[in-house]
N, C-alpha and C positions, 0 to 999 in steps of 0.2 A: 452596410453594417460593418463597423470596425470593432474588433474584439482584441483585448489585451489578455493573454493567457499567462498565468503565473504558475511555474513549475519549480520544483526544487529537490525532489527525492525520487527514488526508484519507482514506487507505485504511481507517482504523478506522471512520470515519463510514459509509463505503460498506459495510463488512463488517457493521456492527451493524444496518443497516436491515432486511435480510431476517430476521435472527434476532430482532430486536425484534418484528417482525410475527408470526413463528412462535410467540413466547412469549406473545402477547396471549391472554387468556382461559384461559391454562394456568399462568401463574406471575406473580408480582409482580416487575417489573424496575425497579430504580432506577439511573439513569445518572449517572455522574460524568465531567465533562469537565475534563481536567487543565490545559487552556490551553497545551499544547505548541505547537499552531498557533493563534496568537491573532489572525491576520489574518482579517477577516470573510470574504473569498473562500475561505479555506482551512478555515473552521470553520462559522460560522452558516449559510452558504449551503447546506451539506449537510443541516442540520436542516430548512431551508425546502424544498429541492427533493426530499428523500427522504421527507418526511412523518414525520419522527421527532419524538417528544415532546421538549420542551426538557429538558436535564439538570437534575436536582434540585440537584446539587452542582457548583460551578464553582470551579476553582483558577486561579491566575494564574502558571503555571510560567514562561512566557516563554522567552526564548532564554538562551544561555550554554553552558558546557561540558557534556558529558554528565553528569559527576559532579554539577555544580552543579544542573543541571536536575532530575536524579533526586532529589537531596537535598531540593529545594524541594517536590517532589510528596509525599514520604513522610508528613509530618505531616498534611496535608489528607486523604490517602487513609486513613490510619490512623484519623483522627477520624470519617470517614464510615463505615468498617467498624464502629467501636464504636457509633456512633449507629444504624445501620441493622440491625445484627445479621443479616447475610445468611447463607443456608445455603451459598452458594458465591460466589466472586468470579470474574467472567468477564473475561479479558484477550485482546487481539487482536494478532497479528503479532509485531513485533520492535523496537518503539520504546522510548524511555525511559519512556513511560507504561506500557507492558507490564511492564517490569521493576519499576517502582515499585509497580504494583498487585499484582504477584505477591509481592514482598518484604513489603509491608505486610500482606497477607492471611495469608501463611504465618507471619509473626512472631506474629500474633494467633490462629494455629491455625484459620484458616478455609480450607476447601479451595479450590484454584485450578483453574479450567478454562481451558485455553489453546487458543484457536482459531488454527489455522495452525501446529500443533506439528510438530516433526520436520524442518523445512527446514534445510538446511546448505549454505553456500557453501564451507566448509572454509577460510575466510580469517579467522583470528582477529584480523587488524588492523582488521576492520570492527566498529564498535561494535554493529551490528545482530546480527552473528554471536554475540558474547558474550551479548547479551540473549537470543537464542534458546536457547542452551545452558543458561543459568542458569534461565530461566523453565521450561523443560521439566523440569529437575531438581526443582523444587518443586511441580509441578502434579500434581493427583490425576486429572484428566481431560485427555486430550491428543487434540484433534481434528485429525487429519492430513488434508491435502488430496490426498495421492497415495500410491501404493504405495512410492515411493522415500522419502518422508518416514517412513513406517512402518518401512522397512528401516533408515533412519538411527537411529531410536530403538532398534530391536532391537540394532544394533551397539554402542550405548552402554549396553546392559543394561536399557533401559526397555521393558517389555512390559505392565505392569498399567495399566488405564485408557485404553489407546490405542484410538482408533476412526478408521477410514478413512472419512471422510464426504464428501470433495470440498471444493470451495472456495465459501464463501458469496459471494465477489465474483462468481462466475458466476451465482448466483441474481439478484443485483442487475443484472448485465449483461443477462441475458435479458429481464428485466422492463422495464428503463429505456432501453436503447439504441434501440429503435424509436421511443419517445416523443421521445428526444433529436433524432433526425433530422427528426421532424415539427415540433417546437417551436422548436428552436434556430436563431438567426440568426448563429451564430458564424462560419460560412464567409463570409457576406456581409460581416460586419463586418471580417473579416481580408482581404477582397478576393481570395479564392481560389476555385477551382472543384474539385469532387470529383475525386479522383485526380490533381490537378495541383500538389501541394505536399508538402513534408516537414513533419512535426510534431516538435517537440523539447521534452523536459523535462529539466531538470538541477536537482538539489536536494541530493545527498549532500554531506556536509561535505568529503570528500576532493576532490570535483570543483568546489568553490566557492572554491578558493584556488589560488594559483600553485604550480607551473606548469600544473596540470591544466586550470584554467578557460581560460587563454590558449590552450592547445592545442586545446581543444574549439571555442572561438570561431574559431580559424584553420581548423579543419576545416569548420565551418559556412559560413564565408566563402568557401570553395573550391567550394561547391555552386553550381549554375547555376539551379535551380528556386526558386520561392518557399519560404521557410522560416518557418513560424508557430512562435513561441517564447513560450508563456505563461510568465512569469517568476515563479518562487517568490521571496518577499521576500528570502530569503538570497542568491539568485543575482543578483537585481536590484541589491542593495547591493554585492555583490562586483564586478560588472561596472563599476559607477560608481566605486567606490573604487580599483579597479585601473586605471581609465582605458582599458578595453578598448573597441574600436570594432567594432560589428556592420556588416557590409556592407549595401548598400541592399536586397538581396533577402531579408535576414533581418529579419523583422518582430516586434519585441518586443511582447508583449501582456500585459494584466493577468492575474493568476491566474484560471483558468477554473473555474466551478462544474461540478458533475458532468455535467449535461445538455449544457452547451456543450462540455466536454472530450470526452464520448462522441461528439458530433456530429463534432468535429474528428478524433478518433482513428479512427473507423469509416470515414471517407471520405478519409483521407490515402493517398498513394502509398507512403510509408514513414514509420516512426516511429523517432526516435533518442531514447534515454532512459537514465537511470541508475536508474530506478525498477523494482523488482521487480513491483509491481502493474501498471504500464503494460506491461511485457513480456507479462503474461498477457492484458491487455485487447487488445493488438495481435494476439495469437494468436487470441483468440475472434472478433475482427473480420476475421480472415484478411488482415491487413495485415503485410507484412514488417517486422521489427524489427532495429535496429542498437543494441546495448547498449554504452553508454559505460563499460564495466566490464571487468575481466579475468576475472571469474567470475560465476556466478549461482546462486541457490538454486533457480531454476525450470529445472532442467536439461532437462526434457522439451521445452521450447520450442526449445532448441538442437539436441537430438537429431533433431527433426523437420525441421530445416532452415529454420524460420521466423524464427529469432533468431540473430544473429551477434554474438559478443563481440569488440570491437575496442579496448577501453581508451580512452586519450585521444590516441592517435597521430593527428595531423591528416590525414596521407595515407591512413591506414587508414579513418578516419571518412568522408572524402570518397569513397574508392573503394567502400566497403561500401554507402554510401547510393546511389551511382550504379548499382551492380550489383544492388541489392536486388530480389528477386523471390519468387514463391511457392515454398514448399517442395514436395518431391515428393509429399507426402501430408499430410493434415490430419485425423488421428484425434482423437476427443474427448479432451480433457484436463481433469483436475481435477473430475470428477463429472458430474452430469446436471442441475444446476440445482436440486437439492432438498437441498443441504447443511444449510440452516437448519432444515428440518423434522427431519432426522436428529439434529442437535445438540439441538434442543428435546426430542425424544423421550428422549434419553439424560439430559439435565438433569432433566426432570420425572419420571423414574422412577429416579433414581440411588440413592435410599434403598432401592430394591428390587433393585438390580443385584447 
């Protein structure tokens, strides 16, 4: 079994780690890094911290519009598929790297396996939602993280090749979060104490332009506790170019590696984010989450009361952060930490399925 894995951004590096380990000694995996996140702290640091083998193929997709970025990836991915002749191409999540990998493989009639299939926010204005729908349509194997994701696929008429396996990010979380709290000095460097700060991440395109970003900053400035704000390169550039001013209690920080971010997230009082992955991480750490979005694909986190959707209204952001507390219950969500093994089992026996 020869597998070509396509990765390109922070969540994909995290998701790929446990699966790469599960595939060792069972299959030959070749990794292609699209360069969608080209900043060292958002890419190479994950290979270093998570013990991943360096990718054999590296593209330089860089930034730009979604169409431009996807178009730049396609020739390089296609060339890698032709060279490597994989039995299957493995893609993760909902990014432009995901879409480009799925398109290139399907054009060359190579089966596609989609990790994190079936998620829906039902908001077609989000580029990620379009990517999810399109990738699921061309995938032969669809690895869903939840029952609701399986139901979404069924409602779209997709039932063949669907497997409810849980979330590979939980695999990484269970393995690495305890190490993070022991090794990381992120709290000390940020000057905060466990349980005494809010952690913020903002990276989605819609939230890194006006008026959304200004409204988010206004909401953060209205908080009274320390706010640790690791800045995605896109967000940092937008804050500077727009001339937005962060209040003194809001501490901008460089992008955090996985272990540092896990240490910060697991010990925060509340997390404010527009990231789907961080919504899940907050839940697994039992830290209340305030989502800077109007909708989410991770609907279970909202249903349990641990995640609150507030959009970018400054007053709603400040109020939700102040009021944030534990949900009434904390049931297990998105598997049991063995998703990678289940996916590897399916991949390595697919010719017999």
